[in-house]
C-alpha positions in Angstrom: 96.5 80.6 91.3 98.3 82.1 94.3 97.5 81.2 97.9 94.4 83.1 99.0 95.8 83.4 102.5 98.0 86.2 101.3 95.1 88.0 99.7 93.1 87.7 102.9 95.9 89.2 104.8 96.1 92.1 102.4 92.4 92.7 102.7 92.6 92.5 106.4 89.8 89.9 106.4 89.8 86.3 107.6 86.9 84.7 105.8 84.5 82.5 107.7 83.4 81.0 104.4 86.3 81.1 101.9 84.0 80.1 99.1 82.8 83.7 98.8 86.3 84.8 98.1 87.0 81.9 95.8 84.0 82.6 93.6 84.9 86.3 93.5 88.1 85.3 91.6 86.5 83.0 89.0 86.4 84.5 85.5 83.6 83.3 83.2 86.3 81.9 80.8 87.3 79.4 83.5 83.7 78.3 84.0 83.3 77.8 80.3 86.3 75.5 80.2 85.8 73.8 83.6 82.1 73.7 84.4 82.5 70.8 86.9 85.3 72.5 88.8 83.7 76.0 89.0 80.0 76.1 88.1 79.7 79.8 88.9 81.7 82.8 87.8 82.2 86.1 89.6 79.6 87.9 87.5 76.8 87.9 90.1 79.0 89.0 93.1 80.5 91.6 90.7 76.9 93.0 90.3 76.5 93.2 94.1 79.9 94.6 94.7 79.3 97.4 92.2 76.3 98.6 94.2 78.1 98.3 97.6 81.1 100.1 96.3 79.0 102.9 94.9 77.2 103.4 98.3 80.5 103.4 100.3 82.2 105.9 98.0 79.1 108.1 97.8 78.9 108.3 101.5 82.6 109.0 101.9 82.5 111.8 99.4 79.3 113.3 100.8 81.0 113.6 104.2 84.4 114.6 102.9 83.5 117.3 100.4 80.6 119.1 102.1 80.6 122.1 99.8 80.4 120.1 96.5 77.2 120.1 94.5 75.3 117.0 93.4 76.9 117.2 90.0 80.4 117.6 91.4 79.8 114.6 93.8 78.6 112.6 90.8 81.7 113.4 88.9 84.0 112.5 91.8 82.2 109.2 92.4 82.5 108.4 88.7 86.2 109.0 88.8 86.6 106.6 91.7 84.4 103.7 90.5 85.4 103.7 86.9 87.3 100.7 85.5 90.7 102.3 85.3 90.6 103.3 89.0 89.3 99.9 90.1 92.0 98.2 88.1 94.7 100.3 89.7 93.5 99.3 93.2 93.3 95.7 92.1 96.8 95.7 90.8 98.1 97.3 94.0 96.8 94.3 96.0 97.8 91.7 93.4 94.3 90.4 92.5 95.5 89.4 89.1 97.7 86.7 90.6 94.6 85.1 92.2 92.3 85.0 89.2 91.1 81.7 87.8 91.1 82.1 84.0 90.5 80.0 81.0 93.5 79.0 78.9 92.6 81.5 76.1 92.0 84.4 78.5 95.3 83.5 80.3 97.2 83.5 77.0 95.7 86.9 76.0 97.0 88.6 79.1 93.8 88.3 81.1 95.5 88.7 84.5 96.2 92.4 83.8 93.1 93.3 81.8 91.3 96.3 83.2 87.9 94.8 82.9 88.9 91.5 84.6 90.6 93.3 87.5 87.8 95.8 88.0 85.2 93.1 88.0 87.1 90.9 90.3 87.7 93.8 92.8 83.9 94.5 92.9 83.3 90.8 93.4 85.8 90.7 96.3 84.0 93.6 98.0 80.8 91.7 97.6 82.5 88.6 99.1 83.6 90.6 102.2 80.0 91.9 102.5 78.4 88.5 102.2 80.9 86.9 104.7 81.4 89.7 107.2 78.6 92.3 106.7 78.5 95.9 105.6 80.7 97.5 108.3 83.6 95.2 107.4 83.0 95.8 103.7 83.1 99.5 104.3 86.2 99.4 106.4 88.0 97.2 103.9 86.9 99.3 100.9 88.0 102.6 102.4 91.3 101.2 103.3 91.9 99.8 99.8 90.8 103.1 98.2 92.7 105.4 100.6 95.1 106.7 98.0 92.5 107.1 95.3 90.1 108.8 97.7 92.8 111.3 98.8 93.6 112.1 95.2 90.0 112.6 94.1 88.9 114.5 97.2 91.8 116.9 96.6 90.6 117.2 93.0 87.1 117.9 94.4 88.4 121.0 96.0 89.9 122.1 92.7 86.7 121.3 90.8 84.6 123.2 93.4 86.4 126.6 93.0 86.5 126.3 89.2 82.9 125.2 88.9 81.7 127.9 91.3 83.5 130.6 89.2 82.0 129.2 86.0 78.5 129.2 87.5 78.9 132.7 88.9 80.0 134.1 85.5 77.5 132.2 83.4 74.6 133.2 85.6 75.5 136.8 84.9 75.7 136.3 81.1 79.5 136.2 80.9 81.7 133.9 78.8 83.0 130.6 80.2 86.3 131.1 82.1 89.4 129.9 80.2 92.8 129.3 81.9 96.1 130.1 80.3 99.6 129.3 81.6 101.5 132.6 81.5 104.8 131.6 83.2 106.7 128.4 84.2 109.6 128.7 86.6 112.0 126.4 88.3 113.8 123.1 87.5 111.9 120.2 85.9 111.4 118.4 89.2 110.1 121.5 91.0 108.1 123.6 88.5 106.1 126.6 89.6 103.2 127.5 87.2 101.4 130.9 86.9 98.0 130.7 85.4 95.7 133.5 84.2 91.9 133.1 84.1 89.9 135.1 81.6 86.3 135.5 80.7 86.1 136.9 77.1 88.6 139.7 76.9 88.6 140.3 80.7 91.5 139.0 82.8 89.8 137.9 86.1 92.9 136.9 88.1 96.1 135.0 88.3 97.2 132.0 90.4 100.4 130.2 91.1 101.0 126.6 92.1 103.3 123.5 91.8 101.1 122.1 89.1 98.8 123.6 86.4 95.7 122.3 88.3 96.8 123.9 91.5 97.5 127.2 89.7 94.1 127.1 88.0 92.5 126.5 91.4 94.3 129.5 92.9 93.3 131.6 89.9 89.7 130.6 90.3 89.7 131.2 94.0 91.2 134.7 93.7 88.8 135.5 90.9 85.8 134.5 93.0 87.1 136.6 95.9 87.4 139.6 93.6 84.0 139.2 92.0 82.3 138.7 95.4 84.0 141.9 96.7 86.3 140.1 99.1 90.0 140.8 99.7 92.0 137.7 98.7 94.8 136.7 101.0 98.3 137.7 99.9 100.6 135.0 98.5 103.6 134.0 100.6 
């Protein structure tokens, strides 16, 4: 197992009680094979860390995406706290190098398993909380999740326009909007997409963007402006 000092530096936390961090990195397979050396796994701190992470992420989204509905916020939070996302963050800070695993789990690639990495990250967040308090855990978590938060919050803006358009149309008995790519331009590294949004046989609007998602967002935004009787801004 790698030196925990490097992990502390990455976390930006100097632990008063390093045992919190050590336990956060102990997989149950190691305990099963070495009960005298490590009587407790990271399963209990993982439980606590899951709750702390959920609160921190929920608060951040609540403040960062003020126009999102409860359902949209729930979807965004789910995207951030799911196993794949946690594992990406854990890999970025090298948590796998610090895990204590049993021999069988080690042989089966346990250091890079999504479940192991996600659980260990949650346990590490709990360790910061137990050692330094909530404010430190919040600061550390938001720093670690900065890239993922930026990605998901931007998606939240996309989700908001598209969901608002869908709700507007369905409340008036219309068919669910469907998006079609009508044109792709530019070289492979710099595509520009044009998307058409339709409800039934009616073409509601078009949008252009550097990705299909951005083009869909623009199409939904223009469609909403049109349906609400507003004049959409001209594209530049």
